[in-house]
The first five atom37 places (N, CA, C, CB, O) and aatype in JSON, in Angstrom:
{
  "aatype": [12, 11, 11, 2, 2, 15, 9, 11, 13, 13, 10, 16, 9, 10, 13, 9, 13, 13, 15, 15, 2, 2, 10, 11, 15, 6, 9, 9, 9, 10, 15, 15, 4, 3, 2, 15, 11, 3, 7, 13, 10, 11, 2, 6, 18, 9, 10, 3, 10, 6, 11, 15, 10, 12, 16, 1, 2, 13, 19, 18, 2, 15, 11, 16, 13, 11, 11, 18, 1, 19, 16, 3, 10, 15, 19, 11, 11, 6, 2, 16, 10, 15, 1, 13, 9, 18, 5, 6, 3, 2, 11, 9, 10, 16, 3, 11, 19, 7, 18, 14, 5, 13, 18, 16, 5, 10, 10, 13, 6, 9, 3, 2, 14, 2, 9, 12, 9, 11, 16, 19, 9, 2, 2, 6, 19, 13, 9, 15, 14, 12, 15, 11, 4, 2, 9, 9, 6, 1, 13, 6, 11, 6, 15],
  "atom_mask": [
    [1, 1, 1, 1, 1],
    [1, 1, 1, 1, 1],
    [1, 1, 1, 1, 1],
    [1, 1, 1, 1, 1],
    [1, 1, 1, 1, 1],
    [1, 1, 1, 1, 1],
    [1, 1, 1, 1, 1],
    [1, 1, 1, 1, 1],
    [1, 1, 1, 1, 1],
    [1, 1, 1, 1, 1],
    [1, 1, 1, 1, 1],
    [1, 1, 1, 1, 1],
    [1, 1, 1, 1, 1],
    [1, 1, 1, 1, 1],
    [1, 1, 1, 1, 1],
    [1, 1, 1, 1, 1],
    [1, 1, 1, 1, 1],
    [1, 1, 1, 1, 1],
    [1, 1, 1, 1, 1],
    [1, 1, 1, 1, 1],
    [1, 1, 1, 1, 1],
    [1, 1, 1, 1, 1],
    [1, 1, 1, 1, 1],
    [1, 1, 1, 1, 1],
    [1, 1, 1, 1, 1],
    [1, 1, 1, 1, 1],
    [1, 1, 1, 1, 1],
    [1, 1, 1, 1, 1],
    [1, 1, 1, 1, 1],
    [1, 1, 1, 1, 1],
    [1, 1, 1, 1, 1],
    [1, 1, 1, 1, 1],
    [1, 1, 1, 1, 1],
    [1, 1, 1, 1, 1],
    [1, 1, 1, 1, 1],
    [1, 1, 1, 1, 1],
    [1, 1, 1, 1, 1],
    [1, 1, 1, 1, 1],
    [1, 1, 1, 0, 1],
    [1, 1, 1, 1, 1],
    [1, 1, 1, 1, 1],
    [1, 1, 1, 1, 1],
    [1, 1, 1, 1, 1],
    [1, 1, 1, 1, 1],
    [1, 1, 1, 1, 1],
    [1, 1, 1, 1, 1],
    [1, 1, 1, 1, 1],
    [1, 1, 1, 1, 1],
    [1, 1, 1, 1, 1],
    [1, 1, 1, 1, 1],
    [1, 1, 1, 1, 1],
    [1, 1, 1, 1, 1],
    [1, 1, 1, 1, 1],
    [1, 1, 1, 1, 1],
    [1, 1, 1, 1, 1],
    [1, 1, 1, 1, 1],
    [1, 1, 1, 1, 1],
    [1, 1, 1, 1, 1],
    [1, 1, 1, 1, 1],
    [1, 1, 1, 1, 1],
    [1, 1, 1, 1, 1],
    [1, 1, 1, 1, 1],
    [1, 1, 1, 1, 1],
    [1, 1, 1, 1, 1],
    [1, 1, 1, 1, 1],
    [1, 1, 1, 1, 1],
    [1, 1, 1, 1, 1],
    [1, 1, 1, 1, 1],
    [1, 1, 1, 1, 1],
    [1, 1, 1, 1, 1],
    [1, 1, 1, 1, 1],
    [1, 1, 1, 1, 1],
    [1, 1, 1, 1, 1],
    [1, 1, 1, 1, 1],
    [1, 1, 1, 1, 1],
    [1, 1, 1, 1, 1],
    [1, 1, 1, 1, 1],
    [1, 1, 1, 1, 1],
    [1, 1, 1, 1, 1],
    [1, 1, 1, 1, 1],
    [1, 1, 1, 1, 1],
    [1, 1, 1, 1, 1],
    [1, 1, 1, 1, 1],
    [1, 1, 1, 1, 1],
    [1, 1, 1, 1, 1],
    [1, 1, 1, 1, 1],
    [1, 1, 1, 1, 1],
    [1, 1, 1, 1, 1],
    [1, 1, 1, 1, 1],
    [1, 1, 1, 1, 1],
    [1, 1, 1, 1, 1],
    [1, 1, 1, 1, 1],
    [1, 1, 1, 1, 1],
    [1, 1, 1, 1, 1],
    [1, 1, 1, 1, 1],
    [1, 1, 1, 1, 1],
    [1, 1, 1, 1, 1],
    [1, 1, 1, 0, 1],
    [1, 1, 1, 1, 1],
    [1, 1, 1, 1, 1],
    [1, 1, 1, 1, 1],
    [1, 1, 1, 1, 1],
    [1, 1, 1, 1, 1],
    [1, 1, 1, 1, 1],
    [1, 1, 1, 1, 1],
    [1, 1, 1, 1, 1],
    [1, 1, 1, 1, 1],
    [1, 1, 1, 1, 1],
    [1, 1, 1, 1, 1],
    [1, 1, 1, 1, 1],
    [1, 1, 1, 1, 1],
    [1, 1, 1, 1, 1],
    [1, 1, 1, 1, 1],
    [1, 1, 1, 1, 1],
    [1, 1, 1, 1, 1],
    [1, 1, 1, 1, 1],
    [1, 1, 1, 1, 1],
    [1, 1, 1, 1, 1],
    [1, 1, 1, 1, 1],
    [1, 1, 1, 1, 1],
    [1, 1, 1, 1, 1],
    [1, 1, 1, 1, 1],
    [1, 1, 1, 1, 1],
    [1, 1, 1, 1, 1],
    [1, 1, 1, 1, 1],
    [1, 1, 1, 1, 1],
    [1, 1, 1, 1, 1],
    [1, 1, 1, 1, 1],
    [1, 1, 1, 1, 1],
    [1, 1, 1, 1, 1],
    [1, 1, 1, 1, 1],
    [1, 1, 1, 1, 1],
    [1, 1, 1, 1, 1],
    [1, 1, 1, 1, 1],
    [1, 1, 1, 1, 1],
    [1, 1, 1, 1, 1],
    [1, 1, 1, 1, 1],
    [1, 1, 1, 1, 1],
    [1, 1, 1, 1, 1],
    [1, 1, 1, 1, 1],
    [1, 1, 1, 1, 1],
    [1, 1, 1, 1, 1],
    [1, 1, 1, 1, 1]
  ],
  "atom_positions": [
    [[-23.01, 24.08, -39.09], [-21.82, 23.42, -38.46], [-21.71, 24.14, -37.18], [-20.44, 23.5, -39.34], [-21.49, 23.41, -36.21]],
    [[-21.84, 25.83, -36.89], [-21.51, 26.4, -35.95], [-22.47, 25.61, -34.74], [-21.65, 27.9, -36.24], [-22.04, 25.66, -33.59]],
    [[-23.67, 24.93, -34.98], [-24.4, 24.56, -34.25], [-23.78, 23.26, -33.17], [-25.47, 24.32, -35.12], [-23.51, 23.11, -31.98]],
    [[-23.77, 22.39, -34.61], [-22.98, 21.06, -34.23], [-22.14, 21.19, -33.3], [-22.24, 20.47, -35.24], [-22.14, 20.47, -32.3]],
    [[-21.05, 22.44, -33.56], [-19.91, 22.11, -32.51], [-20.37, 22.87, -31.28], [-18.3, 22.61, -33.0], [-19.75, 22.9, -30.21]],
    [[-20.97, 23.19, -31.41], [-21.8, 24.22, -30.2], [-22.51, 23.05, -29.28], [-23.26, 25.49, -30.99], [-22.5, 23.15, -28.05]],
    [[-23.22, 21.75, -30.07], [-23.57, 20.85, -28.63], [-22.31, 19.88, -28.58], [-25.23, 19.79, -28.7], [-21.8, 19.75, -27.47]],
    [[-21.83, 19.28, -29.49], [-20.11, 18.76, -29.09], [-19.3, 19.56, -27.77], [-18.99, 19.15, -30.62], [-18.48, 18.92, -27.1]],
    [[-19.54, 20.76, -27.53], [-19.18, 21.21, -26.53], [-19.84, 20.87, -25.63], [-19.05, 22.24, -26.55], [-19.37, 20.16, -24.74]],
    [[-21.08, 21.3, -25.63], [-22.1, 20.99, -24.56], [-22.26, 19.28, -23.35], [-23.45, 21.12, -25.61], [-22.5, 19.0, -22.18]],
    [[-21.88, 18.5, -24.83], [-21.83, 17.19, -24.18], [-20.41, 16.87, -23.97], [-22.53, 16.09, -25.0], [-19.99, 15.77, -23.59]],
    [[-19.79, 17.75, -24.21], [-18.65, 16.93, -23.05], [-18.11, 17.47, -22.36], [-17.6, 16.26, -23.37], [-17.21, 16.92, -21.73]],
    [[-18.52, 19.12, -22.13], [-18.97, 19.6, -20.8], [-19.56, 18.41, -19.53], [-20.19, 20.65, -21.21], [-19.1, 17.98, -18.47]],
    [[-20.99, 18.17, -20.44], [-21.97, 17.17, -19.49], [-20.84, 16.16, -18.98], [-23.41, 16.24, -20.46], [-20.5, 16.07, -17.8]],
    [[-20.19, 15.3, -20.22], [-19.36, 14.07, -19.57], [-18.67, 14.6, -18.49], [-18.29, 13.36, -20.53], [-19.06, 14.32, -17.35]],
    [[-17.51, 15.47, -18.71], [-16.74, 15.58, -17.68], [-16.94, 16.03, -16.46], [-16.0, 16.06, -17.96], [-16.03, 16.05, -15.63]],
    [[-18.48, 16.58, -16.14], [-19.1, 16.97, -14.64], [-19.75, 16.03, -14.7], [-19.9, 18.28, -14.23], [-20.56, 16.89, -14.36]],
    [[-20.36, 14.95, -14.8], [-20.66, 13.53, -14.32], [-19.99, 12.68, -14.39], [-21.47, 13.0, -14.71], [-20.1, 11.82, -13.52]],
    [[-18.9, 12.52, -15.53], [-18.14, 11.51, -14.71], [-17.25, 11.94, -13.62], [-17.32, 10.76, -15.56], [-16.76, 11.0, -13.01]],
    [[-16.9, 13.17, -13.2], [-15.86, 13.67, -12.09], [-16.77, 13.7, -10.76], [-15.15, 15.35, -12.46], [-16.26, 13.79, -9.64]],
    [[-18.13, 13.6, -10.98], [-18.83, 13.87, -9.76], [-19.19, 11.86, -9.3], [-20.54, 15.18, -10.19], [-19.96, 11.56, -8.39]],
    [[-18.65, 11.1, -9.91], [-18.78, 9.85, -9.54], [-17.88, 9.1, -9.19], [-19.24, 9.33, -10.22], [-18.17, 7.95, -8.85]],
    [[-16.6, 9.52, -9.19], [-15.15, 9.11, -9.15], [-14.91, 8.18, -8.13], [-14.24, 10.23, -8.96], [-15.12, 8.61, -6.99]],
    [[-14.67, 7.45, -8.2], [-14.51, 6.21, -7.07], [-12.81, 5.95, -6.72], [-15.24, 4.54, -7.83], [-11.9, 6.06, -7.54]],
    [[-12.69, 5.64, -5.44], [-11.39, 5.31, -5.2], [-11.72, 3.96, -4.55], [-10.54, 6.4, -4.34], [-12.88, 3.56, -4.49]],
    [[-10.32, 2.98, -3.88], [-10.71, 1.88, -3.29], [-9.61, 2.37, -2.37], [-10.77, 0.4, -4.05], [-8.73, 3.17, -2.68]],
    [[-9.83, 1.68, -1.01], [-8.92, 1.21, -0.06], [-8.8, 0.04, 0.46], [-8.98, 1.78, 0.78], [-9.69, -0.43, 1.16]],
    [[-7.49, -0.7, 0.15], [-7.62, -2.51, 1.07], [-6.46, -2.13, 2.12], [-6.99, -4.45, -0.17], [-5.32, -1.67, 2.14]],
    [[-7.86, -2.78, 3.34], [-6.95, -2.77, 4.45], [-6.68, -3.89, 5.06], [-7.3, -2.01, 5.33], [-7.58, -4.58, 5.54]],
    [[-5.32, -4.23, 5.13], [-4.95, -6.13, 5.64], [-4.81, -5.9, 6.88], [-3.38, -7.11, 5.04], [-4.5, -4.73, 7.08]],
    [[-4.93, -6.68, 8.03], [-5.0, -6.86, 9.22], [-5.12, -7.59, 9.67], [-5.44, -6.5, 9.64], [-5.87, -8.41, 9.15]],
    [[-4.34, -8.03, 11.39], [-4.17, -9.26, 11.72], [-3.08, -10.07, 11.22], [-5.17, -9.78, 11.48], [-3.12, -11.27, 10.95]],
    [[-1.82, -9.01, 11.1], [-0.67, -9.64, 10.16], [0.22, -10.54, 10.92], [0.28, -8.52, 9.47], [0.79, -9.97, 11.86]],
    [[0.49, -11.77, 10.76], [1.0, -12.02, 11.55], [2.62, -12.55, 10.64], [0.04, -12.88, 12.41], [2.79, -12.96, 9.49]],
    [[3.6, -12.3, 11.8], [5.37, -12.13, 10.76], [5.8, -13.41, 11.54], [6.85, -10.27, 11.11], [5.38, -13.88, 12.6]],
    [[6.92, -13.88, 10.52], [7.68, -15.12, 11.08], [8.55, -14.79, 12.23], [8.58, -15.78, 10.01], [8.66, -15.52, 13.22]],
    [[9.14, -13.74, 12.07], [10.22, -12.96, 12.79], [9.79, -12.1, 13.79], [10.96, -12.17, 11.91], [10.23, -12.43, 14.89]],
    [[9.35, -11.48, 13.79], [8.59, -10.45, 15.02], [7.39, -10.67, 15.54], [8.33, -9.14, 14.63], [6.65, -11.16, 14.69]],
    [[6.86, -10.51, 16.61], [5.61, -10.44, 17.15], [4.92, -9.12, 17.37], [0.0, 0.0, 0.0], [5.6, -8.27, 17.94]],
    [[3.56, -8.78, 16.98], [2.89, -7.49, 17.46], [1.77, -7.94, 17.73], [2.78, -6.31, 16.58], [1.19, -8.99, 17.43]],
    [[1.4, -6.68, 18.6], [0.01, -6.83, 19.34], [-0.58, -6.44, 17.96], [-0.42, -5.74, 20.86], [-1.35, -7.32, 17.57]],
    [[-0.47, -5.45, 17.13], [-1.16, -4.88, 16.12], [-0.5, -4.44, 15.08], [-1.83, -3.99, 16.5], [0.32, -3.56, 15.31]],
    [[-0.69, -5.02, 13.32], [-0.17, -5.06, 12.32], [-1.09, -4.58, 11.51], [0.34, -6.13, 12.08], [-2.13, -5.23, 11.41]],
    [[-0.92, -3.31, 10.74], [-2.3, -3.43, 9.59], [-1.46, -2.45, 8.83], [-4.25, -2.86, 10.06], [-0.6, -1.64, 9.15]],
    [[-2.14, -2.92, 7.48], [-1.39, -1.9, 6.12], [-2.73, -1.24, 5.52], [-0.4, -3.01, 4.59], [-3.74, -1.9, 5.28]],
    [[-2.63, -0.09, 5.33], [-3.9, 0.45, 4.67], [-3.41, 0.6, 3.48], [-4.56, 1.75, 5.2], [-2.37, 1.25, 3.45]],
    [[-3.93, 0.08, 2.13], [-3.41, 0.82, 0.96], [-4.58, 1.51, 0.26], [-2.64, -0.14, -0.05], [-5.64, 0.94, 0.0]],
    [[-4.27, 2.88, -0.02], [-4.94, 4.15, -0.28], [-4.49, 4.18, -1.73], [-4.5, 5.49, 0.71], [-3.41, 4.66, -2.08]],
    [[-5.81, 3.37, -2.94], [-5.05, 3.49, -4.17], [-5.39, 4.97, -4.69], [-5.47, 2.29, -5.27], [-4.43, 5.28, -5.41]],
    [[-6.1, 5.8, -4.66], [-6.59, 7.1, -4.93], [-4.97, 8.32, -4.71], [-8.11, 7.38, -3.62], [-4.48, 9.22, -5.4]],
    [[-4.67, 7.76, -3.57], [-3.83, 8.78, -3.25], [-2.15, 7.87, -3.14], [-4.5, 9.59, -1.68], [-1.27, 8.12, -2.31]],
    [[-2.1, 6.96, -4.08], [-1.14, 6.22, -4.05], [-0.18, 5.89, -2.94], [-0.64, 6.58, -4.86], [1.01, 5.77, -3.2]],
    [[-0.69, 5.71, -1.58], [-0.37, 5.55, -0.23], [0.12, 4.46, 0.28], [-1.27, 5.75, 0.43], [0.32, 3.9, -0.8]],
    [[0.54, 3.59, 1.17], [0.45, 2.51, 1.98], [1.06, 3.47, 3.3], [1.35, 1.01, 1.39], [1.91, 4.37, 3.26]],
    [[0.2, 2.86, 4.62], [0.08, 3.07, 5.65], [-0.1, 2.0, 6.52], [-0.63, 3.81, 5.67], [-1.08, 1.27, 6.73]],
    [[1.3, 2.05, 7.09], [1.72, 0.78, 8.21], [1.36, 1.24, 9.28], [3.24, 0.3, 8.41], [1.82, 2.38, 9.4]],
    [[0.57, 0.82, 10.41], [0.2, 0.77, 11.8], [0.6, -0.46, 12.19], [-1.21, 1.0, 12.1], [0.18, -1.51, 11.72]],
    [[1.83, -0.28, 13.49], [2.09, -1.76, 13.64], [2.51, -1.3, 15.85], [3.96, -2.55, 12.09], [3.17, -0.31, 16.16]],
    [[2.02, -2.15, 16.76], [2.74, -2.39, 18.04], [2.92, -3.27, 18.13], [2.41, -2.14, 19.08], [2.05, -4.15, 18.08]],
    [[4.52, -3.52, 18.36], [5.6, -4.22, 19.19], [4.74, -4.78, 20.27], [6.87, -3.21, 19.77], [4.09, -4.06, 21.03]],
    [[4.76, -6.59, 20.33], [4.88, -7.01, 21.62], [5.96, -7.04, 22.43], [4.54, -7.98, 21.66], [7.07, -6.91, 21.91]],
    [[5.84, -7.18, 23.61], [7.04, -6.73, 24.78], [8.38, -6.89, 24.33], [7.01, -7.63, 26.15], [9.26, -6.02, 24.26]],
    [[8.45, -8.62, 23.91], [9.46, -9.61, 23.15], [10.06, -8.59, 22.38], [8.81, -10.9, 22.19], [11.13, -8.12, 22.76]],
    [[9.46, -8.15, 21.21], [9.91, -7.94, 20.21], [10.45, -6.2, 20.19], [8.85, -8.45, 19.26], [11.19, -5.79, 19.29]],
    [[10.04, -5.42, 21.15], [10.1, -4.39, 21.46], [11.35, -4.08, 22.56], [8.84, -4.15, 21.78], [11.8, -2.94, 22.59]],
    [[11.94, -5.15, 23.52], [12.56, -5.11, 24.31], [13.95, -6.08, 23.13], [11.74, -5.63, 25.79], [15.01, -6.38, 23.68]],
    [[13.8, -6.37, 21.93], [15.17, -7.07, 21.38], [15.49, -5.83, 20.75], [15.12, -8.55, 20.29], [16.63, -5.45, 21.0]],
    [[14.67, -4.94, 19.84], [14.94, -3.48, 19.35], [15.57, -2.02, 20.16], [13.65, -3.12, 18.93], [16.4, -1.11, 20.01]],
    [[14.53, -2.52, 21.09], [15.34, -1.18, 22.13], [16.49, -1.77, 22.78], [14.31, -0.48, 23.55], [17.04, -1.01, 23.57]],
    [[17.04, -3.02, 22.66], [18.65, -2.98, 23.42], [19.45, -2.04, 22.23], [19.58, -4.94, 23.64], [20.06, -0.99, 22.47]],
    [[19.33, -2.54, 21.16], [20.54, -1.89, 20.02], [19.86, -0.28, 19.62], [20.66, -3.13, 18.2], [20.6, 0.46, 18.97]],
    [[18.6, 0.19, 19.96], [18.17, 1.7, 19.38], [17.44, 1.76, 20.41], [17.4, 2.02, 17.86], [16.64, 0.93, 20.85]],
    [[17.84, 3.18, 20.96], [16.67, 3.74, 21.72], [15.74, 4.86, 21.16], [17.19, 4.25, 22.93], [15.24, 5.79, 21.79]],
    [[15.6, 4.51, 19.59], [14.73, 5.31, 19.24], [13.16, 4.57, 18.88], [15.4, 6.01, 18.13], [12.04, 5.06, 18.71]],
    [[13.62, 3.25, 18.87], [12.5, 2.56, 18.88], [11.8, 2.85, 19.73], [12.59, 1.45, 18.9], [12.2, 3.17, 20.85]],
    [[9.96, 2.79, 19.2], [8.59, 3.27, 19.78], [8.19, 1.77, 20.27], [7.39, 4.1, 18.53], [8.76, 0.82, 19.74]],
    [[7.37, 1.6, 21.1], [6.4, 0.66, 20.84], [5.13, 0.61, 19.93], [6.05, 0.47, 21.84], [5.22, -0.48, 19.38]],
    [[4.26, 1.08, 19.6], [3.85, 2.14, 18.54], [4.27, 2.63, 17.44], [3.77, 3.0, 18.9], [5.05, 3.56, 17.62]],
    [[4.06, 2.37, 16.3], [4.24, 3.07, 14.99], [3.52, 3.16, 13.59], [5.23, 2.72, 14.69], [2.51, 2.61, 13.15]],
    [[4.2, 3.82, 13.19], [3.26, 4.08, 11.72], [4.35, 4.76, 10.73], [1.72, 5.34, 11.96], [5.02, 5.79, 10.82]],
    [[4.24, 3.77, 9.75], [5.35, 3.94, 8.42], [4.41, 3.91, 7.3], [6.63, 2.6, 8.19], [3.5, 3.11, 7.07]],
    [[4.85, 5.09, 6.57], [4.1, 5.55, 5.15], [5.2, 5.48, 3.97], [3.45, 7.27, 5.24], [6.4, 5.73, 3.9]],
    [[4.18, 4.99, 3.05], [5.41, 4.78, 1.82], [4.95, 5.07, 0.33], [5.96, 3.11, 1.78], [3.85, 4.57, 0.15]],
    [[5.36, 5.62, -0.63], [4.34, 5.41, -1.9], [3.73, 4.2, -2.19], [4.96, 5.67, -3.12], [4.23, 3.17, -1.72]],
    [[2.77, 4.14, -2.86], [3.22, 2.64, -3.88], [2.45, 2.95, -5.26], [2.5, 0.81, -3.12], [2.0, 4.06, -5.56]],
    [[2.35, 1.63, -6.19], [2.01, 2.25, -7.41], [1.35, 0.67, -7.73], [3.42, 3.06, -8.48], [1.35, -0.29, -6.97]],
    [[0.77, 0.77, -9.23], [0.46, -0.87, -9.18], [0.56, -1.44, -10.65], [-1.18, -1.23, -8.55], [0.19, -0.98, -11.73]],
    [[1.18, -2.6, -10.28], [1.51, -3.08, -12.02], [0.79, -4.14, -11.98], [3.18, -3.51, -12.63], [1.13, -5.02, -11.19]],
    [[-0.16, -4.3, -12.65], [-1.11, -5.66, -13.16], [-2.14, -5.57, -12.11], [-0.29, -7.38, -13.16], [-2.97, -4.69, -11.91]],
    [[-1.87, -6.85, -11.35], [-2.81, -7.24, -10.17], [-1.69, -6.78, -8.82], [-3.33, -9.22, -10.23], [-2.13, -6.79, -7.67]],
    [[-0.34, -6.41, -9.07], [0.2, -6.43, -7.72], [0.78, -4.41, -7.47], [1.77, -7.9, -7.74], [1.09, -3.63, -8.36]],
    [[0.76, -4.21, -6.3], [1.18, -3.05, -5.77], [2.62, -3.11, -4.84], [0.01, -2.57, -4.99], [2.84, -3.88, -3.91]],
    [[3.41, -2.17, -5.31], [4.36, -2.08, -5.06], [4.98, -1.09, -4.42], [4.68, -2.29, -5.78], [5.22, -0.17, -5.21]],
    [[5.45, -0.81, -3.05], [6.11, 0.38, -2.22], [7.29, 1.02, -3.24], [6.85, -0.25, -0.62], [7.76, 0.41, -4.2]],
    [[7.57, 1.98, -2.94], [8.69, 2.74, -3.51], [9.35, 2.4, -3.0], [8.87, 3.89, -3.59], [9.24, 1.95, -1.86]],
    [[10.86, 2.52, -4.05], [12.41, 1.72, -3.55], [12.96, 1.93, -2.74], [13.42, 1.72, -4.14], [13.0, 3.15, -2.59]],
    [[13.65, 1.27, -1.8], [14.47, 1.72, -0.54], [16.13, 1.08, -0.6], [13.59, 1.08, 0.94], [16.74, 0.01, -0.54]],
    [[16.26, 1.97, -0.69], [17.92, 1.8, -0.93], [18.3, 2.23, -2.07], [0.0, 0.0, 0.0], [17.92, 3.35, -2.41]],
    [[19.18, 1.44, -2.99], [20.26, 2.3, -3.69], [20.29, 1.6, -5.19], [21.89, 2.23, -2.82], [20.73, 0.48, -4.93]],
    [[20.1, 1.63, -6.4], [19.87, 1.62, -7.65], [20.14, 0.18, -7.76], [20.64, 2.61, -8.5], [19.33, -0.6, -8.26]],
    [[21.58, -0.26, -7.18], [21.76, -1.75, -7.4], [21.16, -2.53, -6.21], [23.32, -2.12, -7.56], [20.99, -3.73, -6.42]],
    [[20.79, -2.02, -4.93], [20.36, -3.0, -4.5], [19.19, -2.3, -3.46], [21.51, -3.89, -3.97], [19.34, -1.1, -3.23]],
    [[18.66, -2.61, -3.18], [16.92, -2.01, -2.74], [16.2, -3.11, -2.69], [16.01, -0.93, -3.88], [16.35, -4.22, -3.21]],
    [[15.08, -2.5, -1.73], [13.66, -3.91, -1.31], [12.74, -2.79, -1.82], [13.21, -4.67, 0.89], [13.09, -1.66, -2.19]],
    [[11.63, -3.25, -1.76], [10.27, -3.22, -1.56], [9.61, -4.02, -1.07], [9.75, -3.09, -2.36], [10.12, -5.09, -0.76]],
    [[8.04, -3.73, -0.8], [6.93, -4.18, -0.45], [6.49, -4.57, -1.08], [6.29, -3.72, -0.04], [6.32, -3.77, -2.01]],
    [[5.77, -6.2, -1.42], [4.99, -6.41, -2.57], [3.37, -7.03, -2.16], [5.89, -7.48, -3.54], [3.34, -8.15, -1.65]],
    [[2.06, -6.31, -2.37], [1.17, -6.74, -2.26], [0.6, -7.34, -3.66], [0.58, -5.9, -1.6], [0.87, -6.85, -4.75]],
    [[-0.2, -8.45, -3.47], [-1.1, -8.89, -4.86], [-2.86, -8.66, -4.41], [-0.72, -10.94, -5.32], [-3.34, -9.2, -3.41]],
    [[-3.5, -7.94, -5.16], [-5.04, -7.98, -4.52], [-5.44, -9.16, -4.53], [-6.14, -7.22, -5.18], [-5.41, -10.05, -5.38]],
    [[-5.97, -9.05, -3.1], [-7.11, -10.24, -2.83], [-6.0, -11.42, -2.16], [-8.08, -10.91, -4.59], [-6.36, -12.6, -2.06]],
    [[-4.73, -11.02, -1.74], [-4.16, -12.12, -1.24], [-3.42, -11.73, 0.04], [-3.3, -12.73, -2.26], [-2.63, -10.8, 0.24]],
    [[-3.81, -12.56, 0.76], [-3.2, -12.58, 2.2], [-1.97, -12.42, 2.34], [-3.37, -13.66, 2.87], [-1.74, -11.82, 3.39]],
    [[-0.87, -12.75, 1.63], [0.44, -12.73, 1.62], [0.99, -11.53, 1.41], [0.9, -13.53, 0.82], [0.44, -10.88, 0.53]],
    [[2.0, -10.98, 2.02], [2.61, -9.72, 1.89], [3.83, -10.3, 1.95], [2.3, -8.57, 2.88], [4.17, -10.93, 2.95]],
    [[4.83, -10.1, 0.58], [6.28, -10.22, 0.41], [7.11, -8.96, 0.39], [6.53, -10.89, -0.79], [6.79, -7.83, 0.01]],
    [[8.12, -9.36, 0.84], [9.64, -8.41, 0.28], [10.09, -8.92, -0.95], [11.1, -8.54, 1.32], [10.31, -10.1, -1.2]],
    [[10.24, -7.61, -1.97], [11.24, -8.34, -2.8], [12.7, -7.27, -2.89], [10.46, -8.68, -4.46], [12.84, -6.05, -2.98]],
    [[13.51, -8.25, -2.82], [14.82, -7.79, -2.72], [15.71, -7.79, -4.24], [15.48, -8.73, -1.61], [15.44, -8.81, -4.88]],
    [[16.69, -6.91, -4.91], [16.66, -6.45, -5.88], [18.65, -6.4, -5.4], [15.41, -5.09, -6.15], [19.12, -5.5, -4.72]],
    [[19.42, -7.47, -5.91], [20.82, -7.37, -5.69], [21.28, -7.06, -7.32], [21.5, -8.86, -4.91], [21.06, -8.0, -8.09]],
    [[21.79, -6.02, -7.83], [22.51, -6.3, -9.3], [21.65, -7.01, -10.48], [23.8, -7.31, -9.06], [21.97, -7.7, -11.45]],
    [[20.43, -6.54, -9.96], [19.13, -6.89, -11.13], [19.01, -8.33, -10.62], [19.54, -6.78, -13.12], [18.31, -8.91, -11.45]],
    [[19.25, -8.88, -9.97], [18.52, -10.39, -9.33], [17.92, -10.09, -8.17], [19.58, -11.68, -8.94], [18.36, -9.67, -7.1]],
    [[16.26, -10.51, -8.75], [15.37, -10.22, -7.74], [14.88, -11.63, -6.8], [14.15, -9.47, -8.48], [14.83, -12.8, -7.2]],
    [[14.68, -11.33, -6.03], [14.14, -12.03, -4.89], [13.22, -11.84, -4.31], [14.68, -12.1, -4.12], [12.91, -10.69, -3.97]],
    [[12.35, -13.13, -3.94], [10.91, -12.63, -3.53], [10.94, -13.36, -2.21], [9.52, -13.06, -4.62], [11.75, -14.28, -2.03]],
    [[10.04, -12.97, -1.23], [10.28, -13.79, 0.0], [9.3, -13.34, 0.86], [11.69, -13.67, 0.65], [9.04, -12.14, 0.96]],
    [[8.5, -14.53, 1.71], [7.33, -13.82, 2.27], [7.83, -13.41, 3.62], [5.99, -14.72, 2.35], [8.57, -13.98, 4.42]],
    [[7.22, -12.25, 3.64], [7.35, -11.36, 4.95], [5.8, -11.46, 6.32], [7.47, -9.51, 4.16], [5.86, -11.45, 7.55]],
    [[4.76, -11.55, 5.53], [3.41, -11.28, 6.73], [2.44, -12.26, 5.77], [2.63, -9.17, 7.0], [2.33, -12.3, 4.54]],
    [[1.75, -13.07, 6.85], [0.24, -13.06, 5.93], [-0.99, -12.67, 7.11], [-0.16, -14.96, 5.11], [-1.25, -12.96, 8.28]],
    [[-1.41, -12.06, 6.32], [-2.85, -11.19, 7.24], [-4.3, -12.36, 7.24], [-3.51, -9.28, 6.05], [-4.67, -13.24, 6.45]],
    [[-4.89, -11.78, 8.7], [-5.86, -12.6, 8.66], [-7.25, -12.38, 7.77], [-6.09, -12.71, 9.91], [-8.14, -13.16, 7.42]],
    [[-7.01, -10.75, 7.54], [-8.13, -9.87, 7.31], [-8.08, -9.26, 6.17], [-8.3, -8.95, 8.22], [-7.2, -8.4, 6.12]],
    [[-8.87, -9.43, 4.98], [-9.01, -8.31, 3.76], [-9.59, -7.7, 3.81], [-9.25, -8.42, 2.72], [-10.59, -8.41, 3.82]],
    [[-10.18, -6.15, 3.91], [-11.08, -5.51, 3.57], [-11.11, -4.97, 2.68], [-11.35, -4.97, 4.12], [-9.93, -5.25, 2.43]],
    [[-11.54, -4.07, 1.42], [-11.81, -3.69, 0.17], [-13.09, -2.47, 0.62], [-12.24, -5.14, -0.86], [-14.08, -2.67, 1.33]],
    [[-12.78, -1.46, 0.08], [-13.82, -0.27, 0.17], [-13.72, 0.71, -0.54], [-13.92, 0.29, 1.27], [-12.7, 1.4, -0.49]],
    [[-14.81, 1.01, -1.4], [-14.58, 1.85, -2.18], [-15.39, 3.26, -1.34], [-15.06, 1.3, -3.67], [-16.35, 3.36, -0.58]],
    [[-14.55, 4.11, -1.86], [-15.22, 5.43, -1.72], [-15.73, 6.21, -2.67], [-14.53, 6.17, -1.22], [-15.09, 6.09, -3.71]],
    [[-16.66, 6.99, -2.74], [-17.26, 8.2, -3.73], [-17.05, 9.54, -3.4], [-18.71, 8.16, -3.86], [-17.51, 10.21, -2.47]],
    [[-16.32, 9.82, -4.29], [-16.22, 11.58, -3.97], [-17.05, 12.54, -4.84], [-14.65, 12.15, -4.23], [-16.99, 13.75, -4.64]]
  ]
}
């Protein structure tokens, strides 16, 4: 019986070792994203599913930069924004911004070029289009 337990232990250790060496994580990059409200020279979203992090890199065009700069002197032409993300089925959502009764989130669907904005007001959900990306790239990285 002792020999049987030793074999199980050894096999368990081997399984853990080999499975941890072949961990894969996925990164999805959505780039060349058009926005109906604002103009951008660069607008991309990087979704790192391993780190549960969305990074948005964007550069305003001159017209949009001037529009926002008039009311807020802290606006920069080049920007980077990071948000935590989580996955529900084939949807990826950013963390909630706002209060429990009113909040917004970005909503991505796997292999869908459209980025939506989800707004919740007193448990009423509204989903509307925000951007459409022309390029979707998926990368598997092994660690």
